[in-house]
C-alpha positions as semicolon CSV with decimal commas, in nm:
position;residue;x (nm);y (nm);z (nm)
1;M;0,325;1,181;3,191
2;S;0,381;1,189;2,816
3;F;0,436;1,452;2,546
4;N;0,056;1,502;2,546
5;D;0,050;1,624;2,907
6;L;0,106;1,990;2,987
7;D;0,283;1,883;3,307
8;F;0,555;1,720;3,097
9;Y;0,698;2,046;2,963
10;P;0,787;2,215;3,295
11;F;0,938;1,880;3,391
12;L;1,138;1,867;3,067
13;L;1,255;2,225;3,114
14;L;1,373;2,141;3,466
15;V;1,567;1,840;3,333
16;L;1,732;2,047;3,059
17;I;1,825;2,327;3,301
18;S;1,974;2,071;3,540
19;L;2,179;1,909;3,264
20;F;2,303;2,249;3,149
21;A;2,395;2,347;3,506
22;V;2,600;2,029;3,546
23;Q;2,769;2,097;3,214
24;V;2,867;2,450;3,319
25;L;2,945;2,405;3,688
26;V;3,108;2,060;3,711
27;K;3,456;2,075;3,564
28;K;3,567;1,715;3,613
29;E;3,464;1,514;3,308
30;Q;3,390;1,185;3,484
31;T;3,202;1,352;3,769
32;A;2,990;1,550;3,524
33;L;2,918;1,231;3,327
34;L;2,811;1,044;3,641
35;I;2,582;1,325;3,762
36;R;2,433;1,361;3,415
37;K;2,343;0,993;3,397
38;V;2,200;0,988;3,748
39;L;1,982;1,290;3,662
40;L;1,856;1,127;3,342
41;L;1,783;0,797;3,515
42;C;1,595;0,972;3,796
43;A;1,398;1,168;3,537
44;S;1,316;0,846;3,351
45;F;1,187;0,674;3,664
46;A;0,994;0,988;3,758
47;V;0,806;0,958;3,427
48;I;0,731;0,592;3,500
49;W;0,624;0,677;3,859
50;C;0,374;0,933;3,729
51;Y;0,188;0,656;3,548
52;R;0,188;0,403;3,832
53;P;0,456;0,368;4,102
54;E;0,458;-0,013;4,075
55;F;0,569;0,016;3,712
56;C;0,908;0,123;3,847
57;L;0,944;-0,224;3,999
58;S;0,879;-0,406;3,671
59;T;1,121;-0,178;3,483
60;S;1,386;-0,232;3,753
61;A;1,331;-0,608;3,735
62;V;1,392;-0,610;3,359
63;I;1,706;-0,399;3,404
64;L;1,847;-0,636;3,668
65;I;1,759;-0,950;3,470
66;T;1,924;-0,806;3,160
67;Y;2,234;-0,682;3,341
68;I;2,300;-1,009;3,526
69;S;2,211;-1,228;3,226
70;A;2,456;-1,047;2,997
71;L;2,741;-1,101;3,247
72;F;2,654;-1,472;3,273
73;I;2,630;-1,505;2,894
74;E;2,973;-1,351;2,851
75;R;3,126;-1,603;3,090
76;A;2,926;-1,905;2,974
77;G;3,174;-2,029;2,714
78;T;3,021;-2,312;2,512
79;W;2,696;-2,263;2,706
80;K;2,642;-1,912;2,571
81;T;2,356;-2,011;2,346
82;A;2,177;-2,200;2,623
83;V;2,219;-1,919;2,877
84;A;2,109;-1,658;2,624
85;G;1,808;-1,871;2,529
86;F;1,707;-1,910;2,894
87;S;1,749;-1,538;2,965
88;V;1,549;-1,436;2,659
89;T;1,277;-1,685;2,753
90;V;1,250;-1,525;3,097
91;L;1,206;-1,182;2,938
92;V;0,950;-1,313;2,688
93;L;0,752;-1,476;2,969
94;F;0,773;-1,151;3,166
95;L;0,633;-0,962;2,866
96;G;0,372;-1,230;2,805
97;Y;0,247;-1,218;3,161
98;F;0,173;-0,847;3,151
99;K;0,049;-0,824;2,793
100;Y;-0,123;-1,152;2,719
101;F;-0,230;-1,321;3,044
102;T;-0,558;-1,130;3,066
103;F;-0,644;-1,210;2,704
104;L;-0,559;-1,579;2,749
105;Y;-0,764;-1,595;3,067
106;I;-1,070;-1,440;2,901
107;T;-1,034;-1,670;2,600
108;F;-0,998;-1,978;2,822
109;S;-1,302;-1,875;3,027
110;S;-1,515;-1,825;2,716
111;L;-1,412;-2,162;2,571
112;T;-1,464;-2,361;2,891
113;G;-1,754;-2,164;3,036
114;R;-1,570;-2,141;3,366
115;A;-1,500;-1,808;3,535
116;F;-1,255;-1,740;3,817
117;S;-1,197;-1,444;4,042
118;F;-0,948;-1,229;3,854
119;S;-0,820;-0,871;3,841
120;K;-0,705;-0,732;3,507
121;I;-0,329;-0,694;3,486
122;A;-0,204;-0,351;3,376
123;A;0,090;-0,362;3,134
124;P;0,374;-0,128;3,240
125;I;0,430;0,162;3,002
126;G;0,680;0,096;2,726
127;I;0,728;-0,268;2,828
128;S;0,725;-0,399;2,470
129;F;0,990;-0,147;2,366
130;Y;1,236;-0,190;2,650
131;I;1,205;-0,570;2,659
132;F;1,273;-0,593;2,286
133;T;1,575;-0,367;2,340
134;A;1,690;-0,596;2,623
135;I;1,647;-0,911;2,411
136;G;1,844;-0,759;2,124
137;Y;2,121;-0,660;2,365
138;L;2,145;-1,013;2,508
139;F;2,163;-1,167;2,160
140;D;2,437;-0,920;2,062
141;V;2,641;-1,016;2,369
142;A;2,588;-1,386;2,295
143;W;2,695;-1,333;1,932
144;E;3,002;-1,143;2,062
145;K;2,918;-0,823;1,876
146;Y;3,030;-0,629;2,182
147;P;3,105;-0,710;2,549
148;A;2,845;-0,698;2,825
149;E;2,796;-0,355;2,978
150;R;2,956;-0,332;3,325
151;N;2,808;0,007;3,415
152;I;2,451;-0,054;3,527
153;L;2,370;0,317;3,484
154;N;2,445;0,288;3,113
155;L;2,232;-0,024;3,074
156;S;1,948;0,127;3,276
157;L;1,941;0,437;3,058
158;M;1,955;0,231;2,739
159;L;1,636;0,057;2,850
160;A;1,451;0,334;3,037
161;F;1,565;0,661;2,872
162;F;1,246;0,866;2,908
163;P;1,219;1,037;2,564
164;K;1,190;0,701;2,388
165;L;1,037;0,506;2,676
166;L;0,670;0,500;2,573
167;C;0,685;0,444;2,198
168;G;1,047;0,407;2,094
169;P;1,235;0,430;1,867
170;L;1,390;0,096;1,959
171;V;1,760;0,142;2,029
172;R;2,047;-0,100;1,975
173;G;2,329;-0,146;2,221
174;D;2,603;-0,076;1,968
175;E;2,432;0,253;1,878
176;F;2,332;0,394;2,216
177;L;2,571;0,253;2,477
178;P;2,878;0,428;2,326
179;Q;2,688;0,760;2,352
180;L;2,615;0,696;2,719
181;R;2,982;0,634;2,790
182;E;3,067;0,978;2,654
183;N;3,004;1,304;2,833
184;R;2,763;1,433;2,570
185;R;2,723;1,809;2,586
186;M;2,433;2,033;2,498
187;S;2,517;2,289;2,233
188;I;2,355;2,564;2,030
189;S;2,366;2,354;1,713
190;S;2,216;2,045;1,880
191;F;1,946;2,264;2,037
192;M;1,853;2,429;1,705
193;T;1,837;2,093;1,529
194;G;1,654;1,915;1,809
195;I;1,391;2,184;1,869
196;Q;1,298;2,184;1,499
197;I;1,266;1,804;1,487
198;F;1,052;1,823;1,801
199;A;0,837;2,099;1,652
200;L;0,777;1,892;1,338
201;G;0,660;1,599;1,551
202;F;0,444;1,830;1,764
203;F;0,268;1,963;1,453
204;K;0,209;1,611;1,320
205;K;0,055;1,500;1,649
206;A;-0,135;1,805;1,774
207;V;-0,264;1,940;1,445
208;L;-0,300;1,640;1,213
209;A;-0,319;1,319;1,417
210;N;-0,545;1,454;1,692
211;H;-0,797;1,608;1,453
212;M;-0,799;1,302;1,226
213;A;-0,841;1,075;1,527
214;R;-1,164;1,248;1,629
215;F;-1,313;1,172;1,287
216;L;-1,178;0,815;1,273
217;D;-1,289;0,731;1,628
218;S;-1,644;0,832;1,541
219;V;-1,653;0,632;1,217
220;F;-1,492;0,313;1,348
221;F;-1,702;0,324;1,666
222;A;-2,030;0,323;1,469
223;P;-1,965;0,249;1,099
224;S;-2,334;0,176;1,036
225;A;-2,416;0,543;1,100
226;F;-2,199;0,670;0,812
227;S;-2,229;0,658;0,434
228;M;-2,016;0,435;0,214
229;G;-1,813;0,736;0,094
230;T;-1,735;0,839;0,452
231;L;-1,627;0,482;0,534
232;W;-1,388;0,483;0,240
233;L;-1,242;0,816;0,351
234;A;-1,195;0,678;0,703
235;M;-1,036;0,357;0,576
236;L;-0,793;0,542;0,348
237;S;-0,711;0,794;0,623
238;N;-0,641;0,530;0,886
239;M;-0,274;0,471;0,806
240;P;-0,194;0,841;0,741
241;A;-0,347;0,926;1,081
242;L;-0,141;0,655;1,249
243;Y;0,165;0,781;1,065
244;F;0,115;1,138;1,189
245;D;0,057;1,007;1,542
246;F;0,345;0,760;1,564
247;S;0,601;0,949;1,358
248;G;0,500;1,258;1,553
249;Y;0,597;1,087;1,878
250;S;0,917;0,952;1,722
251;D;1,018;1,298;1,597
252;M;0,950;1,448;1,939
253;A;1,159;1,176;2,107
254;V;1,442;1,221;1,857
255;G;1,424;1,600;1,898
256;I;1,437;1,596;2,279
257;S;1,727;1,348;2,270
258;R;1,914;1,565;2,020
259;I;1,874;1,870;2,246
260;M;2,035;1,668;2,526
261;G;2,318;1,564;2,294
262;Y;2,205;1,209;2,209
263;E;2,112;1,074;1,867
264;L;1,827;0,829;1,809
265;R;1,749;0,672;1,474
266;S;1,467;0,805;1,261
267;N;1,171;0,566;1,266
268;F;0,996;0,660;0,939
269;N;1,104;0,738;0,585
270;L;0,824;0,830;0,342
271;P;0,632;0,504;0,400
272;F;0,355;0,580;0,149
273;I;0,572;0,590;-0,164
274;T;0,625;0,215;-0,134
275;T;0,522;-0,032;-0,402
276;N;0,495;-0,354;-0,199
277;I;0,476;-0,493;0,155
278;S;0,851;-0,546;0,207
279;D;0,931;-0,195;0,083
280;F;0,665;-0,054;0,314
281;W;0,816;-0,217;0,623
282;S;1,161;-0,092;0,529
283;R;1,019;0,260;0,568
284;W;0,759;0,214;0,844
285;H;0,859;0,165;1,211
286;I;1,212;0,117;1,083
287;T;1,370;0,030;1,418
288;L;1,118;-0,251;1,481
289;T;1,163;-0,385;1,128
290;D;1,539;-0,381;1,173
291;W;1,505;-0,560;1,510
292;L;1,276;-0,829;1,367
293;Q;1,502;-0,885;1,069
294;T;1,818;-0,912;1,279
295;Y;1,695;-1,122;1,570
296;L;1,409;-1,325;1,419
297;F;1,388;-1,329;1,039
298;N;1,757;-1,387;0,964
299;P;1,808;-1,671;1,220
300;L;1,485;-1,839;1,102
301;A;1,580;-1,809;0,735
302;V;1,925;-1,958;0,805
303;R;1,766;-2,244;0,998
304;F;1,516;-2,317;0,721
305;R;1,790;-2,308;0,456
306;R;1,985;-2,570;0,651
307;I;1,676;-2,789;0,659
308;M;1,627;-2,735;0,285
309;A;1,988;-2,834;0,220
310;G;1,898;-3,190;0,315
311;K;1,617;-3,211;0,060
312;P;1,649;-3,341;-0,299
313;K;1,781;-3,095;-0,557
314;A;1,452;-3,088;-0,750
315;F;1,263;-3,000;-0,430
316;R;1,510;-2,724;-0,346
317;K;1,481;-2,575;-0,694
318;K;1,102;-2,584;-0,695
319;Y;1,061;-2,438;-0,347
320;K;1,368;-2,216;-0,324
321;L;1,161;-1,932;-0,178
322;L;1,031;-2,151;0,105
323;P;1,297;-2,058;0,368
324;E;1,255;-1,684;0,312
325;C;0,876;-1,697;0,289
326;G;0,839;-1,926;0,592
327;A;1,063;-1,699;0,799
328;A;0,868;-1,394;0,677
329;V;0,527;-1,533;0,773
330;I;0,648;-1,618;1,124
331;T;0,815;-1,278;1,159
332;F;0,505;-1,088;1,050
333;F;0,292;-1,298;1,285
334;V;0,522;-1,205;1,576
335;S;0,505;-0,842;1,466
336;G;0,127;-0,863;1,473
337;I;0,098;-1,001;1,825
338;W;0,372;-0,763;1,944
339;H;0,154;-0,474;1,836
340;G;-0,139;-0,581;2,048
341;V;-0,340;-0,851;2,219
342;G;-0,626;-1,019;2,036
343;F;-0,710;-1,219;1,728
344;N;-0,724;-0,907;1,511
345;F;-0,356;-0,833;1,566
346;A;-0,262;-1,191;1,480
347;I;-0,468;-1,169;1,159
348;F;-0,312;-0,828;1,086
349;G;0,037;-0,980;1,105
350;L;-0,052;-1,293;0,906
351;L;-0,209;-1,089;0,626
352;H;0,111;-0,889;0,590
353;G;0,305;-1,216;0,580
354;I;0,073;-1,369;0,319
355;F;0,095;-1,068;0,089
356;Y;0,473;-1,063;0,135
357;V;0,481;-1,422;0,006
358;I;0,254;-1,332;-0,287
359;Q;0,483;-1,040;-0,371
360;K;0,795;-1,261;-0,370
361;V;0,632;-1,534;-0,582
362;F;0,504;-1,273;-0,828
363;A;0,849;-1,109;-0,853
364;Q;1,012;-1,449;-0,913
365;A;0,760;-1,534;-1,186
366;R;0,822;-1,202;-1,363
367;K;1,198;-1,252;-1,337
368;A;1,168;-1,602;-1,486
369;K;0,981;-1,454;-1,784
370;G;1,245;-1,184;-1,828
371;K;1,012;-0,906;-1,719
372;T;1,120;-0,623;-1,492
373;M;0,922;-0,463;-1,212
374;L;0,769;-0,120;-1,258
375;P;1,007;0,169;-1,175
376;S;1,003;0,335;-0,835
377;L;0,751;0,618;-0,787
378;H;0,525;0,464;-1,051
379;P;0,174;0,569;-0,943
380;V;-0,001;0,236;-1,010
381;P;0,194;0,014;-0,765
382;I;0,212;0,298;-0,511
383;L;-0,165;0,345;-0,510
384;A;-0,227;-0,032;-0,508
385;S;0,013;-0,076;-0,215
386;F;-0,146;0,215;-0,027
387;L;-0,494;0,067;-0,076
388;L;-0,384;-0,281;0,034
389;I;-0,207;-0,157;0,347
390;N;-0,508;0,048;0,452
391;L;-0,744;-0,243;0,393
392;I;-0,530;-0,469;0,613
393;Q;-0,517;-0,193;0,874
394;V;-0,890;-0,234;0,936
395;F;-0,801;-0,538;1,149
396;F;-0,556;-0,323;1,345
397;R;-0,821;-0,061;1,411
398;T;-1,122;-0,280;1,497
399;D;-1,167;-0,493;1,809
400;T;-1,280;-0,830;1,675
401;P;-1,272;-1,017;1,341
402;G;-1,648;-0,970;1,324
403;D;-1,612;-0,593;1,352
404;A;-1,351;-0,594;1,075
405;L;-1,566;-0,807;0,843
406;Y;-1,866;-0,580;0,906
407;F;-1,655;-0,276;0,812
408;Y;-1,535;-0,446;0,492
409;Q;-1,894;-0,532;0,404
410;A;-2,006;-0,173;0,462
411;L;-1,731;-0,048;0,229
412;F;-1,881;-0,226;-0,070
413;I;-2,256;-0,230;-0,003
414;P;-2,434;0,104;-0,065
415;H;-2,635;0,216;0,236
416;A;-2,782;0,527;0,391
417;G;-2,577;0,717;0,643
418;V;-2,411;1,044;0,738
419;F;-2,177;1,186;0,475
420;F;-1,887;1,352;0,657
421;P;-1,600;1,473;0,434
422;S;-1,343;1,542;0,708
423;F;-1,134;1,851;0,628
424;W;-0,842;1,725;0,838
425;C;-0,821;1,394;0,656
426;L;-0,805;1,577;0,326
427;A;-0,544;1,812;0,472
428;G;-0,344;1,508;0,580
429;F;-0,324;1,383;0,221
430;V;-0,207;1,727;0,108
431;I;0,068;1,730;0,374
432;L;0,183;1,382;0,269
433;S;0,205;1,500;-0,093
434;V;0,403;1,809;0,008
435;E;0,640;1,589;0,210
436;V;0,713;1,371;-0,094
437;I;0,752;1,670;-0,328
438;Y;0,998;1,838;-0,091
439;A;1,196;1,514;-0,056
440;R;1,204;1,483;-0,435
441;V;1,339;1,838;-0,473
442;Q;1,607;1,769;-0,212
443;Q;1,698;1,444;-0,386
444;K;1,758;1,629;-0,713
445;N;1,955;1,904;-0,538
446;R;2,183;1,646;-0,374
447;G;2,206;1,427;-0,681
448;A;2,109;1,127;-0,466
449;T;1,980;0,800;-0,610
450;E;1,744;0,718;-0,322
451;L;1,441;0,922;-0,219
452;D;1,459;0,989;0,155
453;A;1,260;1,205;0,393
454;A;1,407;1,550;0,444
455;I;1,344;1,809;0,717
456;P;1,356;2,179;0,614
457;Y;1,590;2,309;0,884
458;L;1,586;2,683;0,949
459;N;1,877;2,894;1,067
460;L;1,744;3,011;1,403
461;E;2,037;3,247;1,447
462;T;1,892;3,476;1,180
463;V;1,586;3,699;1,220
464;P;1,400;3,549;0,918
465;G;1,471;3,193;1,034
466;L;1,364;3,257;1,393
467;T;1,055;3,449;1,278
468;A;0,949;3,164;1,048
469;F;1,002;2,909;1,326
470;L;0,799;3,109;1,581
471;F;0,523;3,151;1,323
472;Y;0,524;2,773;1,270
473;I;0,496;2,711;1,646
474;G;0,215;2,967;1,673
475;L;0,033;2,798;1,386
476;A;0,062;2,459;1,556
477;L;-0,071;2,599;1,884
478;A;-0,355;2,779;1,708
479;L;-0,465;2,483;1,493
480;G;-0,386;2,198;1,732
481;Y;-0,643;1,993;1,919
482;F;-0,547;1,962;2,284
483;G;-0,849;1,780;2,423
484;E;-0,843;1,422;2,542
485;S;-0,590;1,235;2,328
486;Y;-0,314;0,978;2,357
487;F;-0,038;0,829;2,144
488;V;-0,171;0,514;1,977
489;Y;0,146;0,314;2,045
490;E;0,135;0,388;2,419
491;Q;-0,092;0,085;2,453
492;F;0,163;-0,147;2,293
């Protein structure tokens, strides 16, 4: 049961009514807080149960492992690092079993020519997201950023909170646990803000992502049937379609949480105005990038710098970028295999890492020559970055390296095929342009130095504001595609 399912919305309405009833009828603060958390946890496990009942067991197992491990880590003294390392290893193996065992088995069978009786293992929904949240929490406790959570209800909700369960955003303990300890209340202002954020995500998903996906599925399923121009349109529309799909889910999750009184971080910030790989990842899937930087890139870079410190001065000067670049390649590789199982995802991650290294070396060479980089919002690096990211994304979209190479070949070799100029892909580019223009106007109005995404909030307490919002919802319902569809990141 996800935001795509019609059954979800009566369920959500029931949850919101129940929370509001507790808020109005239960006068004792602590009692109201306890009932509220029990309701939310039951709702979260109800969502998991609707997918497969046994997924509740795996989610409960991760919650118990994380809860007990954090208490042990806190009491481990000088053994904190060892206990944290063991606990994180257990969680990684747990994730690996569900996500990668089937792939490793098939690969082993194909290499050895031996086949065994085997049933495919189904990965529990949201497992990558809540295990990464759990790992980050355990590291934070080990690094003494905050104490281990004693209230298992709080920890359970941090991991299994149903709005962000399937596709994030990833939450951090120091951001979300304090909110769970408070008796957050629903209010008119939080409702008006949350419903508009949700509506924005709904439009992105139902109107743009779903229509674009129908075109892209057809082209990537049988690229030989389409003309070179159609293949280029599909390739260049791949990342925008994923953006509308994934940011649509994130906005809907953030909006629902805001209605309930909780705040989740935004996961996207105008990712297509970027001029290089590192800038792109600072604006795309922001919570994952932040997680990888905090818990993987930074520790690796520190470790590599310590190793470099023992090398001769001339070596250190010549290869001063080695610690950062080495840590980046490993981090991008992990990001790739986190996204999915298969060689294509590994290649996808490595390519991002390689181009990150090229970017850093190029920037260092320009700096050594006294040259500056092109200014932000310069069209040449933006278009070059957009093209590069979409070309790499072909590996993300296709099933095997052979499929990806065939698609690349078809992009550059003229051939006969169906010419299909998708209206919705073209509309997607228009919407992206409007988003940037609106953000630019807001930046000038605020006098801000950075260009950030902005949502045009309406005052729903006025007749014009409410009328415009209802028209927007009607437009989304009229234009949306509600056939068979899913959120792309549900599979990860």
